[in-house]
C-alpha positions as CSV (number, residue, x, y, z in Angstrom):
1,M,0.9,-13.1,21.9
2,E,-0.1,-9.6,22.9
3,Q,2.6,-8.1,20.7
4,Q,1.3,-10.1,17.7
5,Q,-2.2,-8.8,18.2
6,E,-0.9,-5.2,18.4
7,A,1.1,-5.7,15.2
8,S,-1.9,-7.2,13.5
9,S,-4.0,-4.2,14.6
10,E,-1.5,-1.7,13.3
11,D,-1.2,-3.6,10.0
12,A,-5.0,-3.4,9.7
13,V,-4.9,0.3,10.1
14,M,-2.2,0.7,7.4
15,T,-4.2,-1.7,5.2
16,R,-7.3,0.5,5.6
17,I,-5.3,3.6,4.8
18,G,-3.9,1.8,1.7
19,Q,-7.4,0.9,0.6
20,A,-8.5,4.5,0.8
21,V,-5.4,5.6,-1.0
22,M,-6.3,3.2,-3.8
23,L,-9.7,4.8,-4.0
24,L,-8.1,8.3,-4.1
25,H,-5.7,7.3,-6.9
26,G,-8.6,5.6,-8.7
27,G,-10.4,9.0,-8.8
28,D,-13.0,8.5,-6.0
29,R,-11.9,11.4,-3.8
30,E,-15.2,11.6,-1.9
31,E,-15.2,8.0,-0.8
32,A,-11.5,8.2,0.1
33,R,-12.2,11.4,2.1
34,N,-15.0,9.6,3.9
35,R,-12.9,6.6,4.8
36,F,-10.0,8.8,5.9
37,G,-12.3,10.8,8.1
38,L,-13.7,7.7,9.7
39,L,-10.2,6.4,10.4
40,W,-9.1,9.8,11.7
41,S,-12.0,9.6,14.2
42,E,-11.0,6.1,15.2
43,L,-7.4,6.9,15.7
44,G,-8.0,10.0,17.8
45,A,-5.4,12.4,19.1
46,D,-3.5,9.6,20.9
47,G,-3.3,7.3,17.9
48,D,-0.1,6.0,16.5
49,G,2.0,8.9,15.1
50,L,2.9,7.1,11.8
51,H,-0.8,6.3,11.2
52,R,-1.9,9.9,11.9
53,C,0.9,11.3,9.7
54,T,0.2,9.0,6.8
55,L,-3.5,9.5,7.0
56,A,-3.4,13.3,7.3
57,H,-0.8,13.3,4.4
58,Y,-3.3,11.6,2.1
59,M,-6.4,13.3,3.5
60,A,-4.9,16.6,2.4
61,D,-5.1,15.3,-1.2
62,T,-8.8,14.8,-1.0
63,Q,-9.6,18.4,0.0
64,D,-11.2,20.8,-2.5
65,D,-10.3,24.0,-0.5
66,P,-6.6,25.0,-0.4
67,G,-7.0,26.1,3.2
68,D,-8.3,22.7,4.2
69,E,-5.5,21.0,2.3
70,L,-3.0,23.1,4.2
71,A,-4.6,22.2,7.6
72,W,-4.3,18.5,6.8
73,D,-0.7,18.9,5.6
74,L,0.1,20.7,8.8
75,R,-1.5,17.9,10.8
76,A,0.7,15.4,9.0
77,L,3.9,17.3,9.8
78,T,2.8,17.8,13.4
79,A,2.2,14.0,13.7
80,A,5.6,13.3,12.1
81,E,7.4,15.7,14.4
82,G,5.6,14.3,17.5
83,L,6.7,10.8,16.5
84,S,10.3,11.9,16.1
85,G,10.2,13.6,19.5
86,E,8.5,10.7,21.3
87,R,10.8,7.8,20.6
88,P,13.4,8.9,18.1
89,A,15.9,6.0,18.2
90,E,13.7,3.2,19.2
91,H,10.6,3.7,17.1
92,R,10.5,1.1,14.4
93,D,9.0,3.6,12.0
94,S,11.3,6.5,12.6
95,L,13.2,5.8,9.3
96,A,9.9,5.8,7.4
97,V,8.9,9.1,9.0
98,Q,12.3,10.7,8.2
99,A,11.9,9.6,4.6
100,L,8.5,11.4,4.5
101,Y,9.8,14.8,5.5
102,P,10.8,15.9,2.0
103,S,7.2,15.1,0.8
104,L,5.6,16.7,3.8
105,H,7.4,20.0,3.3
106,L,6.9,19.9,-0.5
107,N,3.2,19.6,0.1
108,L,3.2,22.5,2.5
109,A,5.2,24.6,0.0
110,A,2.6,23.8,-2.7
111,D,-0.2,24.7,-0.3
112,Y,1.3,28.0,0.6
113,L,1.9,28.8,-3.1
114,K,-1.8,28.1,-3.9
115,L,-2.7,30.5,-1.0
116,Q,-0.4,33.2,-2.5
117,R,2.0,33.1,0.4
118,P,5.3,32.7,-1.5
119,E,7.6,33.4,1.5
120,A,6.1,30.5,3.5
121,A,6.3,28.4,0.3
122,R,10.0,29.1,-0.1
123,I,10.7,28.2,3.5
124,H,9.0,24.8,3.2
125,L,10.5,24.2,-0.3
126,R,14.0,24.8,1.3
127,Q,13.1,22.4,4.1
128,A,12.0,19.8,1.5
129,R,15.3,20.1,-0.3
130,D,17.3,19.9,2.9
131,A,15.3,16.8,4.1
132,A,15.8,15.1,0.7
133,D,19.6,15.9,0.8
134,A,19.8,14.6,4.4
135,L,18.4,11.2,3.2
136,E,21.2,11.1,0.6
137,D,23.9,12.3,2.9
138,G,23.8,9.6,5.5
139,G,20.2,9.6,6.5
140,P,18.1,6.5,6.1
141,A,18.8,6.2,2.4
142,G,18.4,2.6,1.2
143,Q,16.9,1.6,4.5
144,G,13.2,1.0,4.3
145,A,10.3,1.5,1.9
146,Y,10.9,5.2,1.1
147,G,14.7,5.5,1.4
148,G,17.4,5.4,-1.2
149,Y,16.8,6.1,-4.9
150,S,13.5,4.3,-5.1
151,G,10.7,5.6,-7.3
152,Y,9.3,7.5,-4.4
153,D,12.6,9.3,-3.7
154,A,13.2,10.2,-7.4
155,G,9.6,11.3,-7.7
156,V,9.8,13.6,-4.7
157,R,13.1,15.1,-5.9
158,A,11.7,15.7,-9.3
159,A,8.6,17.4,-7.8
160,I,10.9,19.6,-5.6
161,E,12.8,20.7,-8.8
162,R,9.5,21.4,-10.6
163,L,8.2,23.6,-7.8
164,E,11.5,25.4,-7.5
165,E,11.3,26.1,-11.2
166,R,7.7,27.4,-10.9
167,M,8.7,29.6,-7.9
168,R,11.6,31.3,-9.7
169,G,9.0,33.5,-11.4
170,V,7.1,34.3,-8.2
């Protein structure tokens, strides 16, 4: 019974994150930012790593200042790395987190490019490419919501290629 309540609570957090994401994608960045901020406060530093990673990943997209966007993207990566280090094999969401790495590094590369730090951008772009290749080469491809050649995977790969193209001139 206790395990069911815990799963329901976790599902409720992901539902709330999803609702804020819908606001963000619908164009209401301010309300999405407010809801993400409230959820971030509720989760706290000891909150579930996947929740913190997902929330920070989307919170970055609500920021107006590139430095603030970078800070949130770094929080997302830190949460993902903490989750991988905590319970790598047992954690039920470890595959989902692995599948997020290409996007996390891609976002950081874009942030650093906006901040006119091309070397840091290149480092994260290379890490995004490596993480995407790892998914294809025996990682969690085809296992879970983000793996395989889903729309998410193809979209991230295309975005990596677009940023690589943009950076060739930098």
